[in-house]
PDB file of N, CA, C and O in Angstrom:
ATOM      1  N   ASN A   1     160.736 113.542 229.589  1.00  0.00           N
ATOM      2  CA  ASN A   1     160.951 114.511 230.727  1.00  0.00           C
ATOM      3  C   ASN A   1     159.207 114.148 231.166  1.00  0.00           C
ATOM      4  O   ASN A   1     158.359 113.786 230.350  1.00  0.00           O
ATOM      5  N   GLU A   2     158.988 114.345 232.572  1.00  0.00           N
ATOM      6  CA  GLU A   2     157.397 114.211 233.080  1.00  0.00           C
ATOM      7  C   GLU A   2     156.615 114.850 232.809  1.00  0.00           C
ATOM      8  O   GLU A   2     155.435 114.515 232.916  1.00  0.00           O
ATOM      9  N   ASP A   3     157.005 116.006 232.358  1.00  0.00           N
ATOM     10  CA  ASP A   3     156.159 117.282 231.602  1.00  0.00           C
ATOM     11  C   ASP A   3     155.367 116.866 231.093  1.00  0.00           C
ATOM     12  O   ASP A   3     154.190 116.786 231.445  1.00  0.00           O
ATOM     13  N   THR A   4     156.122 116.338 229.671  1.00  0.00           N
ATOM     14  CA  THR A   4     155.469 116.167 227.972  1.00  0.00           C
ATOM     15  C   THR A   4     154.670 115.178 228.191  1.00  0.00           C
ATOM     16  O   THR A   4     154.768 114.400 229.140  1.00  0.00           O
ATOM     17  N   LEU A   5     153.669 115.146 227.157  1.00  0.00           N
ATOM     18  CA  LEU A   5     152.214 113.784 227.215  1.00  0.00           C
ATOM     19  C   LEU A   5     151.986 113.755 225.644  1.00  0.00           C
ATOM     20  O   LEU A   5     152.013 114.678 224.830  1.00  0.00           O
ATOM     21  N   ALA A   6     151.774 112.531 225.498  1.00  0.00           N
ATOM     22  CA  ALA A   6     151.667 112.309 224.129  1.00  0.00           C
ATOM     23  C   ALA A   6     150.091 111.966 223.991  1.00  0.00           C
ATOM     24  O   ALA A   6     149.571 111.936 222.876  1.00  0.00           O
ATOM     25  N   SER A   7     149.260 111.676 225.322  1.00  0.00           N
ATOM     26  CA  SER A   7     148.123 111.036 225.294  1.00  0.00           C
ATOM     27  C   SER A   7     146.995 113.006 225.432  1.00  0.00           C
ATOM     28  O   SER A   7     147.252 114.154 225.795  1.00  0.00           O
ATOM     29  N   SER A   8     145.924 112.321 224.932  1.00  0.00           N
ATOM     30  CA  SER A   8     144.716 113.372 224.975  1.00  0.00           C
ATOM     31  C   SER A   8     143.765 113.566 225.621  1.00  0.00           C
ATOM     32  O   SER A   8     144.455 113.294 226.603  1.00  0.00           O
ATOM     33  N   GLU A   9     142.609 113.826 226.136  1.00  0.00           N
ATOM     34  CA  GLU A   9     141.286 113.549 226.507  1.00  0.00           C
ATOM     35  C   GLU A   9     140.496 114.338 225.584  1.00  0.00           C
ATOM     36  O   GLU A   9     140.990 115.336 225.059  1.00  0.00           O
ATOM     37  N   LEU A  10     139.227 113.947 225.326  1.00  0.00           N
ATOM     38  CA  LEU A  10     137.436 114.564 225.282  1.00  0.00           C
ATOM     39  C   LEU A  10     137.451 114.917 226.394  1.00  0.00           C
ATOM     40  O   LEU A  10     138.071 114.569 227.399  1.00  0.00           O
ATOM     41  N   LEU A  11     135.900 116.469 225.920  1.00  0.00           N
ATOM     42  CA  LEU A  11     135.974 116.603 226.873  1.00  0.00           C
ATOM     43  C   LEU A  11     134.005 116.291 226.604  1.00  0.00           C
ATOM     44  O   LEU A  11     133.576 116.716 225.531  1.00  0.00           O
ATOM     45  N   ASP A  12     133.169 115.728 227.376  1.00  0.00           N
ATOM     46  CA  ASP A  12     131.759 115.830 226.432  1.00  0.00           C
ATOM     47  C   ASP A  12     130.883 117.194 227.058  1.00  0.00           C
ATOM     48  O   ASP A  12     130.626 117.228 228.262  1.00  0.00           O
ATOM     49  N   LEU A  13     130.614 117.886 226.486  1.00  0.00           N
ATOM     50  CA  LEU A  13     130.260 119.029 227.347  1.00  0.00           C
ATOM     51  C   LEU A  13     128.849 119.238 227.771  1.00  0.00           C
ATOM     52  O   LEU A  13     128.365 120.215 228.342  1.00  0.00           O
ATOM     53  N   GLU A  14     128.219 118.011 227.338  1.00  0.00           N
ATOM     54  CA  GLU A  14     126.756 117.489 227.672  1.00  0.00           C
ATOM     55  C   GLU A  14     127.003 116.783 229.333  1.00  0.00           C
ATOM     56  O   GLU A  14     126.206 117.113 230.211  1.00  0.00           O
ATOM     57  N   THR A  15     127.862 116.055 229.580  1.00  0.00           N
ATOM     58  CA  THR A  15     127.805 115.275 231.126  1.00  0.00           C
ATOM     59  C   THR A  15     129.533 115.916 231.850  1.00  0.00           C
ATOM     60  O   THR A  15     130.349 115.510 232.678  1.00  0.00           O
ATOM     61  N   GLU A  16     129.392 117.031 230.989  1.00  0.00           N
ATOM     62  CA  GLU A  16     131.516 117.726 231.869  1.00  0.00           C
ATOM     63  C   GLU A  16     131.774 116.913 232.782  1.00  0.00           C
ATOM     64  O   GLU A  16     131.574 116.996 233.994  1.00  0.00           O
ATOM     65  N   THR A  17     132.645 115.385 231.602  1.00  0.00           N
ATOM     66  CA  THR A  17     133.546 114.660 232.118  1.00  0.00           C
ATOM     67  C   THR A  17     134.257 113.899 230.657  1.00  0.00           C
ATOM     68  O   THR A  17     133.757 113.343 229.678  1.00  0.00           O
ATOM     69  N   PHE A  18     135.726 114.211 231.105  1.00  0.00           N
ATOM     70  CA  PHE A  18     136.914 113.432 230.652  1.00  0.00           C
ATOM     71  C   PHE A  18     136.836 111.900 229.790  1.00  0.00           C
ATOM     72  O   PHE A  18     136.388 110.875 230.304  1.00  0.00           O
ATOM     73  N   SER A  19     137.320 111.982 228.512  1.00  0.00           N
ATOM     74  CA  SER A  19     137.723 110.841 228.240  1.00  0.00           C
ATOM     75  C   SER A  19     138.796 110.973 227.521  1.00  0.00           C
ATOM     76  O   SER A  19     139.116 112.108 227.166  1.00  0.00           O
ATOM     77  N   PRO A  20     139.533 109.927 227.176  1.00  0.00           N
ATOM     78  CA  PRO A  20     141.148 109.349 226.602  1.00  0.00           C
ATOM     79  C   PRO A  20     141.049 109.113 224.912  1.00  0.00           C
ATOM     80  O   PRO A  20     140.803 108.177 224.152  1.00  0.00           O
ATOM     81  N   GLY A  21     141.288 110.102 224.843  1.00  0.00           N
ATOM     82  CA  GLY A  21     141.386 110.692 223.125  1.00  0.00           C
ATOM     83  C   GLY A  21     142.865 110.092 222.273  1.00  0.00           C
ATOM     84  O   GLY A  21     143.687 109.256 222.647  1.00  0.00           O
ATOM     85  N   PRO A  22     142.809 110.728 221.269  1.00  0.00           N
ATOM     86  CA  PRO A  22     143.810 109.484 220.417  1.00  0.00           C
ATOM     87  C   PRO A  22     145.044 109.956 221.085  1.00  0.00           C
ATOM     88  O   PRO A  22     145.190 110.885 221.879  1.00  0.00           O
ATOM     89  N   GLU A  23     146.080 108.944 220.492  1.00  0.00           N
ATOM     90  CA  GLU A  23     147.626 109.628 221.517  1.00  0.00           C
ATOM     91  C   GLU A  23     147.658 110.098 219.728  1.00  0.00           C
ATOM     92  O   GLU A  23     147.147 109.855 218.635  1.00  0.00           O
ATOM     93  N   MET A  24     149.124 111.316 220.750  1.00  0.00           N
ATOM     94  CA  MET A  24     149.584 111.801 219.881  1.00  0.00           C
ATOM     95  C   MET A  24     151.362 111.280 219.259  1.00  0.00           C
ATOM     96  O   MET A  24     152.184 110.904 220.095  1.00  0.00           O
ATOM     97  N   GLU A  25     151.566 111.311 218.423  1.00  0.00           N
ATOM     98  CA  GLU A  25     153.022 110.583 217.523  1.00  0.00           C
ATOM     99  C   GLU A  25     153.918 111.573 218.952  1.00  0.00           C
ATOM    100  O   GLU A  25     154.537 110.975 219.833  1.00  0.00           O
ATOM    101  N   SER A  26     153.808 113.055 218.908  1.00  0.00           N
ATOM    102  CA  SER A  26     155.103 113.374 219.497  1.00  0.00           C
ATOM    103  C   SER A  26     154.411 113.956 221.046  1.00  0.00           C
ATOM    104  O   SER A  26     153.399 114.653 221.118  1.00  0.00           O
ATOM    105  N   ARG A  27     155.206 113.494 222.177  1.00  0.00           N
ATOM    106  CA  ARG A  27     155.324 114.288 223.598  1.00  0.00           C
ATOM    107  C   ARG A  27     155.832 115.648 223.496  1.00  0.00           C
ATOM    108  O   ARG A  27     156.877 116.183 223.128  1.00  0.00           O
ATOM    109  N   ARG A  28     153.693 116.329 224.371  1.00  0.00           N
ATOM    110  CA  ARG A  28     154.813 117.965 223.838  1.00  0.00           C
ATOM    111  C   ARG A  28     153.531 118.419 224.879  1.00  0.00           C
ATOM    112  O   ARG A  28     152.416 117.899 224.824  1.00  0.00           O
ATOM    113  N   PHE A  29     153.839 119.269 225.637  1.00  0.00           N
ATOM    114  CA  PHE A  29     153.347 120.155 226.270  1.00  0.00           C
ATOM    115  C   PHE A  29     153.410 121.693 226.010  1.00  0.00           C
ATOM    116  O   PHE A  29     154.532 122.016 225.620  1.00  0.00           O
ATOM    117  N   GLY A  30     152.507 122.774 226.115  1.00  0.00           N
ATOM    118  CA  GLY A  30     152.821 124.428 225.685  1.00  0.00           C
ATOM    119  C   GLY A  30     152.373 124.792 224.690  1.00  0.00           C
ATOM    120  O   GLY A  30     152.236 126.001 224.501  1.00  0.00           O
ATOM    121  N   CYS A  31     151.863 123.519 223.383  1.00  0.00           N
ATOM    122  CA  CYS A  31     151.921 123.709 222.569  1.00  0.00           C
ATOM    123  C   CYS A  31     149.969 124.294 221.803  1.00  0.00           C
ATOM    124  O   CYS A  31     149.649 124.832 222.863  1.00  0.00           O
ATOM    125  N   ALA A  32     149.000 124.465 221.105  1.00  0.00           N
ATOM    126  CA  ALA A  32     148.296 124.756 220.853  1.00  0.00           C
ATOM    127  C   ALA A  32     146.987 124.447 219.852  1.00  0.00           C
ATOM    128  O   ALA A  32     147.319 124.355 218.670  1.00  0.00           O
ATOM    129  N   ALA A  33     145.820 124.303 220.069  1.00  0.00           N
ATOM    130  CA  ALA A  33     145.271 123.114 219.820  1.00  0.00           C
ATOM    131  C   ALA A  33     143.524 124.113 218.834  1.00  0.00           C
ATOM    132  O   ALA A  33     142.668 124.920 219.197  1.00  0.00           O
ATOM    133  N   ALA A  34     143.785 123.528 217.823  1.00  0.00           N
ATOM    134  CA  ALA A  34     141.894 124.188 217.440  1.00  0.00           C
ATOM    135  C   ALA A  34     141.450 123.231 216.946  1.00  0.00           C
ATOM    136  O   ALA A  34     142.004 122.168 216.666  1.00  0.00           O
ATOM    137  N   VAL A  35     140.253 123.612 216.791  1.00  0.00           N
ATOM    138  CA  VAL A  35     138.866 122.469 216.107  1.00  0.00           C
ATOM    139  C   VAL A  35     138.377 122.453 214.801  1.00  0.00           C
ATOM    140  O   VAL A  35     137.612 123.386 214.555  1.00  0.00           O
ATOM    141  N   LEU A  36     138.569 121.746 213.979  1.00  0.00           N
ATOM    142  CA  LEU A  36     138.514 121.761 212.262  1.00  0.00           C
ATOM    143  C   LEU A  36     137.467 121.975 211.744  1.00  0.00           C
ATOM    144  O   LEU A  36     137.914 122.676 210.837  1.00  0.00           O
ATOM    145  N   GLU A  37     136.247 121.949 211.533  1.00  0.00           N
ATOM    146  CA  GLU A  37     134.985 122.069 211.250  1.00  0.00           C
ATOM    147  C   GLU A  37     134.742 120.417 211.302  1.00  0.00           C
ATOM    148  O   GLU A  37     133.804 120.013 211.990  1.00  0.00           O
ATOM    149  N   ASP A  38     135.485 119.560 210.662  1.00  0.00           N
ATOM    150  CA  ASP A  38     135.653 117.782 210.380  1.00  0.00           C
ATOM    151  C   ASP A  38     134.861 117.880 211.625  1.00  0.00           C
ATOM    152  O   ASP A  38     133.733 117.449 211.862  1.00  0.00           O
ATOM    153  N   GLY A  39     135.738 118.577 212.417  1.00  0.00           N
ATOM    154  CA  GLY A  39     135.794 117.830 214.046  1.00  0.00           C
ATOM    155  C   GLY A  39     136.880 116.945 214.489  1.00  0.00           C
ATOM    156  O   GLY A  39     137.214 116.452 215.567  1.00  0.00           O
ATOM    157  N   ARG A  40     137.504 116.903 212.757  1.00  0.00           N
ATOM    158  CA  ARG A  40     139.308 117.112 213.661  1.00  0.00           C
ATOM    159  C   ARG A  40     139.985 117.628 214.606  1.00  0.00           C
ATOM    160  O   ARG A  40     139.137 117.740 215.491  1.00  0.00           O
ATOM    161  N   VAL A  41     141.208 118.126 215.126  1.00  0.00           N
ATOM    162  CA  VAL A  41     141.815 118.372 215.894  1.00  0.00           C
ATOM    163  C   VAL A  41     143.488 118.496 215.656  1.00  0.00           C
ATOM    164  O   VAL A  41     144.247 117.546 215.853  1.00  0.00           O
ATOM    165  N   VAL A  42     143.887 119.706 215.241  1.00  0.00           N
ATOM    166  CA  VAL A  42     144.845 120.839 214.493  1.00  0.00           C
ATOM    167  C   VAL A  42     145.772 120.970 216.000  1.00  0.00           C
ATOM    168  O   VAL A  42     145.505 121.920 216.734  1.00  0.00           O
ATOM    169  N   VAL A  43     146.734 120.096 216.368  1.00  0.00           N
ATOM    170  CA  VAL A  43     147.753 120.170 217.882  1.00  0.00           C
ATOM    171  C   VAL A  43     149.439 121.094 217.198  1.00  0.00           C
ATOM    172  O   VAL A  43     150.138 120.657 216.283  1.00  0.00           O
ATOM    173  N   VAL A  44     149.570 121.763 217.607  1.00  0.00           N
ATOM    174  CA  VAL A  44     150.576 122.741 216.929  1.00  0.00           C
ATOM    175  C   VAL A  44     152.075 123.737 218.053  1.00  0.00           C
ATOM    176  O   VAL A  44     152.187 124.632 218.891  1.00  0.00           O
ATOM    177  N   GLY A  45     152.798 122.883 217.367  1.00  0.00           N
ATOM    178  CA  GLY A  45     153.857 123.246 218.443  1.00  0.00           C
ATOM    179  C   GLY A  45     153.987 122.707 219.438  1.00  0.00           C
ATOM    180  O   GLY A  45     153.694 121.525 219.622  1.00  0.00           O
ATOM    181  N   GLY A  46     154.681 123.844 220.678  1.00  0.00           N
ATOM    182  CA  GLY A  46     154.711 122.941 221.955  1.00  0.00           C
ATOM    183  C   GLY A  46     156.139 123.137 222.374  1.00  0.00           C
ATOM    184  O   GLY A  46     156.737 124.135 221.969  1.00  0.00           O
ATOM    185  N   TYR A  47     156.831 122.120 223.280  1.00  0.00           N
ATOM    186  CA  TYR A  47     157.520 121.717 223.746  1.00  0.00           C
ATOM    187  C   TYR A  47     158.373 120.400 224.491  1.00  0.00           C
ATOM    188  O   TYR A  47     158.757 120.290 225.655  1.00  0.00           O
ATOM    189  N   ASP A  48     158.480 119.615 223.523  1.00  0.00           N
ATOM    190  CA  ASP A  48     159.000 117.970 224.521  1.00  0.00           C
ATOM    191  C   ASP A  48     159.887 117.780 225.269  1.00  0.00           C
ATOM    192  O   ASP A  48     160.176 116.610 225.520  1.00  0.00           O
ATOM    193  N   GLY A  49     160.912 119.273 226.123  1.00  0.00           N
ATOM    194  CA  GLY A  49     161.600 118.522 227.119  1.00  0.00           C
ATOM    195  C   GLY A  49     162.351 118.794 227.536  1.00  0.00           C
ATOM    196  O   GLY A  49     162.706 119.088 228.677  1.00  0.00           O
ATOM    197  N   THR A  50     163.202 118.661 225.509  1.00  0.00           N
ATOM    198  CA  THR A  50     164.584 119.181 225.125  1.00  0.00           C
ATOM    199  C   THR A  50     164.489 120.111 224.207  1.00  0.00           C
ATOM    200  O   THR A  50     165.202 121.113 224.264  1.00  0.00           O
ATOM    201  N   ASP A  51     163.271 119.842 222.872  1.00  0.00           N
ATOM    202  CA  ASP A  51     163.515 121.370 221.982  1.00  0.00           C
ATOM    203  C   ASP A  51     161.959 121.824 221.869  1.00  0.00           C
ATOM    204  O   ASP A  51     160.920 121.297 222.266  1.00  0.00           O
ATOM    205  N   THR A  52     162.192 122.832 221.272  1.00  0.00           N
ATOM    206  CA  THR A  52     161.439 123.273 221.005  1.00  0.00           C
ATOM    207  C   THR A  52     160.377 122.537 219.755  1.00  0.00           C
ATOM    208  O   THR A  52     161.072 122.082 218.847  1.00  0.00           O
ATOM    209  N   LEU A  53     158.936 122.337 219.533  1.00  0.00           N
ATOM    210  CA  LEU A  53     158.826 121.608 218.425  1.00  0.00           C
ATOM    211  C   LEU A  53     158.068 122.404 217.603  1.00  0.00           C
ATOM    212  O   LEU A  53     157.063 122.960 218.047  1.00  0.00           O
ATOM    213  N   THR A  54     158.612 122.604 215.823  1.00  0.00           N
ATOM    214  CA  THR A  54     157.577 122.671 215.019  1.00  0.00           C
ATOM    215  C   THR A  54     156.998 121.987 214.091  1.00  0.00           C
ATOM    216  O   THR A  54     156.959 122.460 212.955  1.00  0.00           O
ATOM    217  N   THR A  55     156.320 120.502 214.420  1.00  0.00           N
ATOM    218  CA  THR A  55     155.669 120.081 213.577  1.00  0.00           C
ATOM    219  C   THR A  55     154.541 120.126 214.190  1.00  0.00           C
ATOM    220  O   THR A  55     154.442 120.541 215.345  1.00  0.00           O
ATOM    221  N   THR A  56     153.181 119.542 213.225  1.00  0.00           N
ATOM    222  CA  THR A  56     151.691 119.814 213.549  1.00  0.00           C
ATOM    223  C   THR A  56     151.132 118.394 214.020  1.00  0.00           C
ATOM    224  O   THR A  56     152.159 117.993 214.569  1.00  0.00           O
ATOM    225  N   GLU A  57     150.530 117.715 214.128  1.00  0.00           N
ATOM    226  CA  GLU A  57     149.632 117.138 214.156  1.00  0.00           C
ATOM    227  C   GLU A  57     147.997 117.288 214.332  1.00  0.00           C
ATOM    228  O   GLU A  57     147.512 118.187 215.019  1.00  0.00           O
ATOM    229  N   VAL A  58     147.260 116.380 213.686  1.00  0.00           N
ATOM    230  CA  VAL A  58     145.874 116.663 212.907  1.00  0.00           C
ATOM    231  C   VAL A  58     145.198 115.051 213.804  1.00  0.00           C
ATOM    232  O   VAL A  58     145.172 114.024 213.127  1.00  0.00           O
ATOM    233  N   LEU A  59     144.939 115.022 214.576  1.00  0.00           N
ATOM    234  CA  LEU A  59     143.842 114.465 215.569  1.00  0.00           C
ATOM    235  C   LEU A  59     142.488 114.326 214.883  1.00  0.00           C
ATOM    236  O   LEU A  59     141.792 115.057 214.179  1.00  0.00           O
ATOM    237  N   SER A  60     142.400 113.113 215.363  1.00  0.00           N
ATOM    238  CA  SER A  60     140.519 112.364 214.979  1.00  0.00           C
ATOM    239  C   SER A  60     139.865 111.729 215.571  1.00  0.00           C
ATOM    240  O   SER A  60     139.583 110.539 215.435  1.00  0.00           O
ATOM    241  N   PRO A  61     139.440 112.723 216.554  1.00  0.00           N
ATOM    242  CA  PRO A  61     138.480 112.235 217.793  1.00  0.00           C
ATOM    243  C   PRO A  61     137.619 110.762 217.477  1.00  0.00           C
ATOM    244  O   PRO A  61     137.687 109.685 218.069  1.00  0.00           O
ATOM    245  N   ALA A  62     136.729 111.209 216.215  1.00  0.00           N
ATOM    246  CA  ALA A  62     135.518 110.854 215.769  1.00  0.00           C
ATOM    247  C   ALA A  62     136.177 108.950 215.682  1.00  0.00           C
ATOM    248  O   ALA A  62     135.401 108.033 215.953  1.00  0.00           O
ATOM    249  N   SER A  63     137.538 108.697 215.306  1.00  0.00           N
ATOM    250  CA  SER A  63     137.949 107.874 215.130  1.00  0.00           C
ATOM    251  C   SER A  63     139.381 107.423 216.156  1.00  0.00           C
ATOM    252  O   SER A  63     139.980 106.382 215.889  1.00  0.00           O
ATOM    253  N   ASN A  64     139.669 107.987 216.896  1.00  0.00           N
ATOM    254  CA  ASN A  64     140.391 107.291 217.888  1.00  0.00           C
ATOM    255  C   ASN A  64     141.742 107.567 217.336  1.00  0.00           C
ATOM    256  O   ASN A  64     142.802 107.144 217.798  1.00  0.00           O
ATOM    257  N   THR A  65     141.571 108.373 216.225  1.00  0.00           N
ATOM    258  CA  THR A  65     143.529 108.554 215.682  1.00  0.00           C
ATOM    259  C   THR A  65     143.911 109.752 215.558  1.00  0.00           C
ATOM    260  O   THR A  65     145.073 109.999 215.233  1.00  0.00           O
TER     261      THR A  65
END
């Protein structure tokens, strides 16, 4: 589905610019995300264009993984 993405973007609050972030394992949209204390990001749920996702991914912007 062209509405689902596996990519992520990082926002630099000082320069108000976006840069490419780590790729997710699953393409999704409509997901929720939260930043953990250590800077990693938890991405939960969403839709992959066919099914509702019940998976969780943890992204590490610092290491781009």
